[in-house]
Backbone as CSV, one residue per row, in Angstrom:
resi,resn,N_x,N_y,N_z,CA_x,CA_y,CA_z,C_x,C_y,C_z
1,UNK,-15.427,-1.285,4.153,-15.269,0.012,4.654,-16.282,0.643,3.469
2,UNK,-16.777,1.270,4.039,-17.653,2.199,3.923,-16.539,4.037,3.615
3,UNK,-16.811,4.597,2.843,-16.409,5.521,2.153,-17.055,7.225,1.931
4,UNK,-17.241,7.839,3.193,-18.050,8.846,2.719,-17.534,10.037,2.299
5,UNK,-18.032,11.022,1.445,-16.813,12.476,1.200,-17.082,13.635,2.251
6,UNK,-17.770,13.231,2.710,-18.488,14.384,4.112,-18.844,14.356,4.634
7,UNK,-19.192,14.765,6.052,-19.932,14.709,7.827,-21.441,14.659,6.828
8,UNK,-21.563,15.672,6.087,-23.154,16.314,5.758,-24.003,14.490,4.927
9,UNK,-22.637,13.963,4.055,-23.245,12.687,3.484,-23.791,11.147,4.712
10,UNK,-22.402,11.659,5.548,-23.149,10.816,6.923,-24.201,11.014,7.779
11,UNK,-24.419,12.421,7.619,-25.917,13.003,8.185,-26.919,12.262,7.590
12,UNK,-26.653,12.670,6.207,-28.083,12.031,5.365,-28.184,11.086,5.225
13,UNK,-27.048,9.865,5.275,-27.696,8.534,5.346,-27.963,7.794,6.678
14,UNK,-27.345,8.858,7.173,-27.873,7.734,8.990,-28.541,8.954,9.749
15,UNK,-28.870,9.369,9.499,-29.963,10.417,10.428,-30.745,9.860,10.863
16,UNK,-30.979,8.301,11.304,-32.059,7.944,12.254,-31.185,6.757,13.023
17,UNK,-31.390,6.500,14.264,-30.768,5.297,14.760,-29.996,5.926,16.261
18,UNK,-30.340,5.653,17.358,-29.311,6.526,18.810,-27.621,6.196,18.443
19,UNK,-27.376,5.019,18.117,-26.616,5.198,17.474,-25.131,6.073,16.771
20,UNK,-26.199,6.553,15.928,-25.616,7.221,14.811,-25.727,8.648,15.125
21,UNK,-26.950,8.768,15.928,-26.791,10.407,16.170,-26.269,10.406,17.820
22,UNK,-25.509,9.186,18.579,-24.814,9.920,19.131,-23.163,9.779,18.329
23,UNK,-23.176,9.065,17.336,-21.681,9.421,16.703,-21.546,11.126,16.517
24,UNK,-22.710,11.585,15.882,-23.000,12.725,15.958,-22.672,13.527,17.098
25,UNK,-23.000,13.423,18.174,-22.587,14.343,19.369,-21.749,13.988,19.630
26,UNK,-20.706,12.552,19.740,-19.171,12.833,20.148,-18.793,14.105,18.526
27,UNK,-19.114,14.132,17.792,-18.263,14.548,16.829,-18.531,16.598,16.980
28,UNK,-19.992,16.518,17.804,-20.166,18.088,18.114,-19.322,18.531,19.504
29,UNK,-19.042,17.605,19.995,-18.406,17.919,21.307,-16.510,17.905,20.765
30,UNK,-16.291,17.999,19.928,-14.805,18.285,19.279,-14.016,18.982,20.449
31,UNK,-15.006,20.383,19.869,-14.000,21.617,20.102,-14.024,21.891,21.862
32,UNK,-14.503,20.846,22.470,-14.691,21.039,24.007,-13.588,19.365,24.993
33,UNK,-12.936,18.799,23.750,-12.215,17.491,24.433,-10.216,17.841,23.899
34,UNK,-9.608,17.415,25.349,-8.165,17.117,25.068,-8.022,15.554,23.770
35,UNK,-7.418,15.920,23.280,-6.459,15.495,22.107,-6.169,13.626,23.028
36,UNK,-6.571,12.611,21.918,-5.764,11.147,22.926,-6.082,11.046,24.418
37,UNK,-7.671,11.545,24.640,-8.241,11.164,25.856,-9.830,10.747,25.395
38,UNK,-9.943,8.996,26.109,-10.893,8.411,25.947,-12.044,9.371,26.260
39,UNK,-13.199,9.174,25.410,-14.877,9.521,25.768,-15.609,8.600,25.435
40,UNK,-16.607,9.115,26.640,-17.425,7.755,25.585,-18.756,8.503,25.849
41,UNK,-20.223,8.140,25.460,-21.595,8.697,25.198,-22.309,6.832,25.595
42,UNK,-23.166,7.367,26.604,-23.619,5.914,26.760,-22.865,4.517,26.709
43,UNK,-22.982,3.641,27.442,-21.844,2.312,26.765,-22.032,1.465,25.598
44,UNK,-22.232,2.694,24.685,-22.261,2.254,23.270,-21.197,2.555,22.064
45,UNK,-20.418,3.732,22.564,-19.551,4.513,22.087,-18.672,5.160,22.922
46,UNK,-17.395,5.346,22.543,-16.287,5.722,23.134,-15.183,6.105,21.994
47,UNK,-15.009,7.410,21.892,-14.249,8.192,20.837,-12.919,8.961,21.532
48,UNK,-12.545,9.793,20.667,-10.747,10.620,20.862,-10.587,11.139,19.843
49,UNK,-10.194,12.293,19.916,-9.336,13.505,19.079,-8.354,12.530,18.941
50,UNK,-7.238,12.607,18.015,-5.773,12.089,17.223,-5.736,13.124,16.340
51,UNK,-4.102,13.377,16.383,-3.219,14.107,15.802,-2.145,13.587,15.537
52,UNK,-1.428,13.413,14.122,-0.823,12.279,13.394,-1.310,11.103,12.982
53,UNK,-0.653,10.933,11.955,-1.053,9.278,10.780,-0.989,8.441,12.007
54,UNK,-1.852,7.070,12.035,-2.310,6.075,12.562,-0.464,5.170,12.579
55,UNK,0.466,4.454,13.436,1.098,3.481,12.937,0.925,3.000,12.004
56,UNK,2.512,2.590,11.131,1.917,2.455,9.942,2.044,0.550,10.408
57,UNK,1.498,-0.586,9.841,0.770,-1.679,10.834,1.545,-2.320,9.776
58,UNK,2.022,-3.831,9.744,2.489,-4.712,9.310,1.351,-5.335,9.180
59,UNK,0.147,-6.103,9.586,-0.859,-6.726,10.665,-2.089,-6.352,9.854
60,UNK,-3.299,-7.458,9.760,-4.330,-6.770,9.425,-5.144,-6.368,10.816
61,UNK,-6.250,-5.518,10.926,-6.750,-5.326,11.950,-8.499,-6.052,11.980
62,UNK,-8.947,-6.409,13.021,-9.870,-6.474,12.368,-10.964,-6.699,13.697
63,UNK,-12.169,-6.629,13.926,-12.944,-6.461,15.393,-13.808,-7.318,15.227
64,UNK,-14.443,-6.857,15.849,-16.172,-8.451,16.128,-17.171,-7.075,16.655
65,UNK,-17.526,-6.592,18.139,-18.344,-6.271,18.803,-18.205,-4.759,18.848
66,UNK,-17.261,-3.822,18.473,-16.966,-2.625,17.767,-16.549,-2.467,16.520
67,UNK,-17.434,-1.083,15.652,-16.967,-1.075,14.515,-16.381,-0.044,14.720
68,UNK,-15.274,0.735,13.870,-14.781,1.870,13.794,-15.250,3.050,12.957
69,UNK,-15.028,4.093,13.643,-16.021,4.836,12.484,-14.685,6.223,12.691
70,UNK,-13.780,6.785,11.385,-12.656,7.891,11.663,-13.331,9.335,10.666
71,UNK,-13.524,10.466,10.818,-13.703,11.411,10.431,-12.018,11.841,10.347
72,UNK,-12.234,12.339,9.190,-10.610,13.440,9.384,-11.543,14.736,9.078
73,UNK,-10.037,15.081,9.644,-10.471,17.386,9.606,-9.908,17.120,8.845
74,UNK,-8.671,17.104,9.635,-7.501,17.340,8.410,-6.390,16.693,7.691
75,UNK,-5.250,16.385,6.573,-4.926,15.448,6.181,-4.909,14.479,4.984
76,UNK,-4.446,13.512,4.890,-4.841,12.408,4.586,-4.222,11.333,4.617
77,UNK,-4.350,9.621,4.386,-4.415,8.558,5.135,-4.243,7.572,4.191
78,UNK,-3.166,6.895,3.898,-3.326,5.436,2.967,-3.804,4.432,3.821
79,UNK,-4.738,3.892,3.270,-5.275,2.809,4.109,-5.564,1.617,3.426
80,UNK,-5.316,-0.193,3.621,-5.108,-1.001,3.302,-6.175,-1.938,3.553
81,UNK,-7.156,-2.605,2.836,-7.979,-3.425,3.740,-9.256,-4.389,2.431
82,UNK,-9.204,-4.917,3.096,-9.289,-6.642,2.222,-10.443,-7.381,3.349
83,UNK,-11.680,-8.436,2.681,-12.408,-9.049,3.523,-11.268,-9.760,4.492
84,UNK,-12.527,-10.279,5.363,-11.242,-10.716,6.166,-11.549,-12.854,5.962
85,UNK,-12.321,-12.617,4.924,-12.417,-14.074,4.828,-11.012,-14.688,3.317
86,UNK,-10.563,-13.489,3.053,-10.111,-13.051,2.153,-8.136,-13.279,2.847
87,UNK,-7.911,-13.357,3.913,-6.514,-12.821,4.743,-5.999,-13.964,6.200
88,UNK,-5.499,-14.488,6.347,-5.327,-15.409,6.978,-5.111,-14.507,8.298
89,UNK,-5.404,-15.783,9.601,-5.302,-15.072,11.016,-3.613,-15.209,11.292
90,UNK,-3.343,-14.403,11.726,-1.710,-14.871,12.664,-1.925,-14.189,14.161
91,UNK,-3.317,-13.839,14.958,-3.248,-14.252,15.968,-4.428,-14.042,16.424
92,UNK,-5.187,-14.866,16.782,-6.554,-15.330,17.385,-7.369,-13.964,17.800
93,UNK,-8.885,-13.982,18.053,-9.532,-12.922,17.981,-9.327,-12.557,19.612
94,UNK,-8.976,-11.529,20.270,-9.585,-11.391,21.666,-10.322,-11.363,21.786
95,UNK,-11.263,-11.889,22.683,-12.498,-10.364,23.662,-12.433,-9.652,24.123
96,UNK,-11.186,-9.552,25.073,-10.886,-8.540,25.938,-10.738,-7.515,24.793
97,UNK,-9.809,-7.070,24.341,-8.704,-6.481,23.065,-10.191,-6.500,22.258
98,UNK,-11.199,-7.223,22.057,-11.420,-6.968,20.426,-11.187,-7.094,19.570
99,UNK,-9.868,-7.523,19.374,-8.995,-7.498,17.983,-8.454,-9.204,17.533
100,UNK,-8.836,-8.798,16.444,-7.406,-9.621,15.931,-6.681,-9.552,14.387
101,UNK,-5.401,-10.214,14.118,-5.016,-9.568,13.210,-4.429,-10.957,12.561
102,UNK,-4.217,-9.995,11.082,-4.450,-10.983,10.103,-3.358,-10.693,8.969
103,UNK,-2.730,-11.680,7.952,-1.877,-11.400,6.974,-2.466,-11.450,5.427
104,UNK,-2.016,-11.097,4.576,-2.399,-10.901,3.064,-2.053,-9.654,2.075
105,UNK,-3.012,-9.698,1.217,-2.796,-8.290,0.973,-4.753,-8.011,0.599
106,UNK,-4.383,-6.405,0.391,-5.685,-5.923,-0.033,-5.635,-5.241,-1.129
107,UNK,-6.728,-3.943,-1.143,-6.702,-2.847,-2.041,-6.516,-1.159,-1.118
108,UNK,-5.943,-0.562,-2.104,-5.143,0.851,-1.225,-6.110,1.914,-1.165
109,UNK,-7.008,2.724,-0.171,-7.069,3.797,-0.657,-6.702,4.879,0.281
110,UNK,-6.706,5.820,-0.245,-6.545,7.688,-0.368,-7.449,8.207,0.853
111,UNK,-7.273,8.218,1.987,-8.993,8.954,2.257,-8.022,10.939,2.786
112,UNK,-9.151,11.439,3.148,-8.285,13.034,3.258,-9.564,13.689,3.730
113,UNK,-9.020,14.917,4.268,-9.843,15.924,5.299,-11.689,15.979,4.566
114,UNK,-12.271,16.008,5.753,-13.351,15.774,5.543,-14.329,14.446,5.140
115,UNK,-13.065,13.650,4.758,-13.722,11.867,4.831,-14.406,11.671,6.062
116,UNK,-15.499,10.463,5.615,-15.719,9.993,7.013,-15.907,8.549,6.484
117,UNK,-14.688,7.243,7.416,-14.734,6.118,6.862,-15.304,5.279,8.260
118,UNK,-16.237,4.193,7.454,-16.816,3.147,8.531,-16.039,1.778,7.965
119,UNK,-15.420,1.547,9.400,-14.562,-0.062,9.065,-15.672,-0.617,9.924
120,UNK,-16.525,-2.163,8.249,-16.901,-2.669,8.873,-16.266,-3.971,9.259
121,UNK,-16.823,-4.774,10.126,-16.484,-6.216,10.785,-15.876,-7.270,10.140
122,UNK,-16.489,-7.316,8.816,-16.377,-8.692,7.946,-15.105,-8.156,7.102
123,UNK,-14.702,-6.777,7.252,-13.033,-6.522,6.612,-12.642,-6.068,7.947
124,UNK,-10.688,-5.871,7.283,-10.308,-5.951,8.263,-9.294,-4.797,7.570
125,UNK,-8.633,-4.205,8.344,-7.758,-2.861,7.900,-6.231,-2.716,8.617
126,UNK,-5.521,-1.929,7.574,-4.061,-1.690,8.425,-3.621,-0.517,7.586
127,UNK,-3.309,0.073,7.943,-2.724,1.962,8.434,-1.679,1.587,7.573
128,UNK,-1.023,2.446,6.552,0.207,2.724,5.740,1.226,3.558,5.681
129,UNK,-0.265,4.952,5.969,1.010,6.147,5.868,-0.497,7.052,6.091
130,UNK,0.283,8.556,6.698,-0.591,9.334,6.794,0.911,10.985,6.372
131,UNK,-0.579,11.839,6.063,0.566,12.920,6.103,-0.371,14.274,6.440
132,UNK,-0.161,15.074,7.851,-0.774,15.759,8.660,-1.888,15.572,8.725
133,UNK,-2.505,14.510,9.753,-3.435,13.656,9.713,-3.898,14.428,10.923
134,UNK,-5.299,14.539,11.126,-6.159,14.744,12.348,-7.384,14.676,12.237
135,UNK,-7.849,13.684,13.207,-8.954,13.187,13.280,-10.024,12.642,14.407
136,UNK,-10.575,11.939,13.644,-11.859,11.493,15.641,-11.969,10.367,15.169
137,UNK,-11.983,9.319,16.165,-11.995,7.630,16.136,-12.920,7.636,17.226
138,UNK,-14.004,6.959,16.296,-15.394,6.423,17.107,-15.477,4.954,17.227
139,UNK,-15.556,4.206,18.385,-15.476,3.144,18.313,-17.106,2.720,18.670
140,UNK,-17.949,2.163,18.086,-19.270,2.387,17.971,-19.469,0.212,18.330
141,UNK,-20.955,-0.027,19.263,-20.657,-1.260,19.314,-21.884,-2.039,17.857
142,UNK,-21.587,-3.138,17.695,-22.603,-4.082,16.609,-23.975,-3.959,17.083
143,UNK,-24.405,-3.688,18.690,-24.960,-3.946,18.460,-26.424,-3.389,17.887
144,UNK,-27.539,-4.072,17.465,-28.718,-2.865,17.109,-28.144,-1.914,15.993
145,UNK,-27.305,-2.047,15.632,-26.425,-1.257,14.558,-27.017,-1.720,13.183
146,UNK,-26.477,-0.746,11.791,-27.386,-0.995,10.983,-26.362,-0.192,9.851
147,UNK,-26.363,-1.029,8.610,-25.653,0.388,7.454,-26.404,-0.182,6.175
148,UNK,-26.595,1.440,5.709,-27.405,1.599,4.571,-26.615,0.906,3.819
149,UNK,-27.186,0.901,2.555,-26.408,-0.067,1.070,-25.738,1.027,0.809
150,UNK,-24.814,0.346,0.556,-23.285,1.463,0.405,-23.563,2.540,-1.458
């Protein structure tokens, strides 16, 4: 998981590449969209504005074809994450949903307003609790994407 302190830090680190530019296009479009409605930019990115914390999860969730990026506009949220290799599979990967569910224990962190979190696909996460959360969730295809060194 990559945690950035601010959107400015995200823009500095990921300023080139079509997918990263599309992420910024989605974030810049937040003033014109309704909450909890999915929108897309091309065929490589879908996004939505959410209010309220993610539902508390008992299992870790992992993805393979898309990675999630969360930009926190308000509030804070506690997340637990771990390498998939350190967890036990509970529900096998389903291509239709791009999800797999795992069990085990990981590292807990709290993210807050202004943070940008990129959930890498070799890891799984679960949301534990949140307070006054408002964020944009972006699902970006992994094809032709890359992460700069952490």
